[in-house]
C-alpha positions in Angstrom: -50.1 -4.3 -48.5 -50.9 -5.3 -44.9 -47.9 -7.3 -44.6 -45.8 -4.5 -46.0 -47.5 -2.1 -43.5 -46.6 -4.7 -40.4 -43.1 -4.9 -41.6 -42.6 -1.2 -41.8 -43.9 -0.7 -38.3 -41.7 -3.3 -37.0 -38.8 -2.0 -38.4 -39.6 1.5 -37.3 -40.6 0.7 -33.8 -38.2 -2.2 -32.5 -34.9 -0.1 -32.6 -36.3 2.6 -30.5 -36.1 0.7 -27.2 -32.1 0.3 -27.6 -31.4 3.8 -28.6 -29.1 5.2 -25.8 -28.3 8.8 -25.4 -24.5 9.7 -24.7 -23.3 11.4 -21.5 -21.9 14.6 -22.0 -18.5 15.3 -20.6 -20.1 17.7 -18.0 -22.7 15.2 -16.9 -20.0 12.9 -16.7 -17.9 15.2 -14.5 -20.8 16.2 -12.3 -21.8 12.3 -11.7 -18.2 11.3 -10.7 -18.0 14.5 -8.4 -21.2 13.5 -6.8 -19.5 10.2 -6.1 -16.6 11.6 -4.5 -18.5 14.1 -2.7 -20.3 11.0 -0.7 -17.4 8.8 -0.4 -16.9 9.8 3.3 -20.4 10.7 3.9 -23.7 8.9 4.1 -27.0 10.6 5.8 -25.1 10.2 9.2 -21.7 8.8 10.1 -19.5 7.8 12.9 -15.6 7.5 12.6 -12.3 6.9 14.6 -9.2 8.2 13.1 -5.9 9.7 14.0 -4.3 12.9 12.9 -0.4 13.1 12.5 0.8 16.9 12.2 4.5 17.5 11.2 5.9 21.2 11.2 9.1 22.6 11.3 8.9 23.1 15.4 7.0 19.8 16.2 5.6 16.2 15.6 2.3 15.5 17.3 -0.2 12.4 16.8 -4.0 13.0 18.0 -6.6 9.9 18.2 -10.2 11.3 17.6 -13.7 10.2 17.3 -16.1 12.0 15.1 -20.1 12.3 14.1 -21.6 13.8 11.3 -25.2 14.5 10.0 -25.3 15.5 6.4 -22.9 18.2 5.6 -24.3 20.9 8.0 -23.5 19.0 11.3 -20.3 17.4 12.9 -18.8 16.9 16.2 -15.1 15.9 16.7 -13.7 14.8 20.2 -10.1 14.2 21.0 -9.4 10.7 22.8 -5.7 10.9 23.1 -3.4 12.3 24.1 -4.4 12.4 27.8 -3.7 16.2 28.2 -6.0 17.1 25.4 -8.6 14.3 25.8 -12.3 15.8 25.6 -11.1 18.8 23.5 -13.8 18.9 21.1 -15.0 21.0 17.9 -18.6 21.3 16.9 -20.0 22.6 13.6 -23.7 23.3 13.4 -24.8 25.0 10.0 -22.3 27.9 9.6 -21.2 28.1 13.1 -18.3 26.5 14.8 -17.5 26.2 18.4 -14.5 24.6 20.5 -14.7 23.1 24.0 -11.8 23.4 26.3 -12.5 20.8 29.1 -9.5 22.1 31.1 -11.4 25.3 31.8 -14.9 24.1 30.9 -15.3 26.8 28.4 -17.0 26.9 25.1 -15.7 29.6 22.4 -17.5 30.3 19.5 -15.3 31.1 16.6 -15.4 34.5 15.0 -15.1 35.5 11.3 -11.3 36.5 12.2 -10.6 32.9 13.3 -11.8 30.9 10.6 -8.5 30.7 8.7 -6.5 29.8 11.8 -5.3 26.4 12.1 -7.7 23.6 13.1 -6.1 21.6 16.3 -2.7 22.7 15.1 -3.0 21.2 11.7 -2.8 22.4 8.2 -6.6 22.3 8.0 -8.3 25.5 8.8 -11.5 26.2 10.9 -12.9 27.4 7.6 -12.4 23.6 6.1 -15.0 22.5 8.5 -17.6 25.1 7.8 -17.1 25.5 4.2 -17.4 21.6 3.8 -18.9 22.3 0.2 -19.9 19.8 -2.2 -17.9 20.1 -5.3 -20.5 19.1 -7.6 -22.6 22.0 -6.3 -20.2 24.9 -5.8 -18.0 24.3 -8.8 -18.2 24.4 -12.4 -16.3 21.3 -13.7 -14.5 20.3 -17.0 -12.7 17.2 -17.8 -9.4 18.2 -18.9 -7.3 15.0 -19.4 -8.1 11.2 -19.6 -5.5 8.6 -20.1 -2.5 7.3 -18.6 -0.4 9.3 -15.9 2.5 7.4 -14.3 1.3 4.3 -15.2 -2.5 4.8 -14.0 -5.4 5.3 -16.0 -6.8 8.7 -14.7 -9.5 11.4 -15.1 -8.5 15.0 -14.4 -10.9 17.5 -13.5 -10.8 21.4 -13.5 -12.8 22.8 -11.2 -13.9 26.7 -11.2 -15.8 28.1 -8.4 -19.2 29.4 -9.4 -20.0 33.2 -8.9 -22.5 32.8 -5.9 -20.4 30.0 -4.2 -18.9 31.1 -1.1 -15.4 29.2 -1.4 -11.9 30.4 -0.9 -10.2 28.5 -3.8 -9.7 30.1 -7.2 -9.4 26.7 -8.6 -9.0 22.8 -8.0 -7.5 20.5 -10.2 -8.5 16.9 -9.1 -7.3 13.5 -10.3 -9.1 10.2 -10.0 -8.7 6.5 -11.0 -10.7 5.9 -14.3 -11.7 2.3 -13.1 -13.3 3.0 -9.7 -13.1 6.6 -9.3 -11.1 6.9 -6.2 -9.4 10.2 -5.7 -5.6 10.2 -6.1 -4.7 13.8 -5.7 -6.1 17.4 -5.5 -4.3 20.6 -6.2 -5.8 24.0 -4.5 -5.1 27.3 -6.3 -5.3 30.6 -4.5 -7.1 33.6 -6.0 -4.0 34.5 -7.9 -4.0 30.9 -9.4 -1.0 29.8 -7.4 -1.0 26.4 -5.9 -1.6 26.8 -2.1 -1.7 23.2 -1.1 -1.9 19.6 -2.3 -3.8 16.7 -0.9 -3.1 13.1 -1.7 -5.3 10.0 -1.3 -4.2 6.6 -0.6 -4.7 3.0 1.1 -8.3 2.3 -0.4 -10.2 0.2 2.1 -13.7 -1.0 2.5 -15.5 -0.3 5.4 -19.1 -0.7 6.6 -19.6 -2.0 3.0 -18.2 1.3 1.2 -14.7 1.7 -0.6 -12.9 4.8 0.0 -9.3 6.0 0.5 -8.4 5.8 4.3 -5.4 7.9 4.3 -5.6 11.7 3.5 -2.6 13.8 3.4 -2.4 17.7 3.1 0.8 19.4 2.2 1.2 23.5 2.1 3.0 24.4 -1.2 5.2 27.0 0.8 6.3 24.6 3.4 6.8 21.3 1.5 8.4 19.7 4.6 5.3 19.8 6.5 2.3 17.8 6.3 -0.9 16.6 8.1 -2.1 13.0 7.7 -5.8 11.5 8.3 -5.8 7.8 8.8 -9.2 6.3 9.3 -9.5 3.2 11.4 -13.3 2.7 11.7 -16.2 4.0 9.9 -20.0 3.4 10.1 -22.4 5.1 7.9 -26.3 5.8 8.1 -26.3 5.6 11.8 -29.4 7.0 14.2 -28.3 10.5 15.4 -30.7 13.0 16.5 -30.2 16.8 15.7 -29.8 17.3 19.5 -26.6 15.3 19.6 -25.0 18.2 17.6 -25.4 21.0 20.6 -23.2 22.9 22.9 -24.6 20.8 25.6 -23.2 17.7 24.0 -20.0 19.2 23.9 -19.7 19.3 27.8 -20.9 15.6 28.4 -18.4 13.9 30.1 -19.4 10.5 29.3 -18.3 10.7 25.5 -16.0 8.1 24.6 
């Protein structure tokens, strides 16, 4: 009887350490979106990049340097061309300021200016302030998994949460199944019409982190236009004090 009892407990107890609980589709979607949210972020970061803007009336290229801390603070400074060098944008919590070195003026953007173009691009000032975390501001579902144009992908549909302060009616995102690198995002307005598309390419490793180094945004109503960001340098988790993100910092002449 003692041997039978021991055998019973061995058979009953041993399998349990090997039991795993399957991840639900919602948990999987949230986990992958958190990964994407953090691709270009650390606790803090510094980046050098160029922004190319093509419209029906002009084409321009701007070199910039940017610093960030969390998602609440960022500072972007133009390095070239010479006539715009030193122009800067500061984001501190929900406030955004623009510094114009030619007139030595700092302008705080009002609510009516938030949907205006950021530095002449197809990004808006609101994009900077509402730099939301998708995993926090949207309810997400996986709407497709499989091959698409020869690439194994996962497609997500993101619907804004009732309390989220976001401007999009829906976002549809495609990522690679193997490494979860984003491929394409479609942004829908409140009428559920595609307003713009964003494409991600040229995956590189910088400072030990793999991410798409090229982002291209195209407005749906002007398919011949676009704005392209190309990252050249990236550092993560650098030492930055909160005082770095201040109006006084906007005016510092020694920034490079």
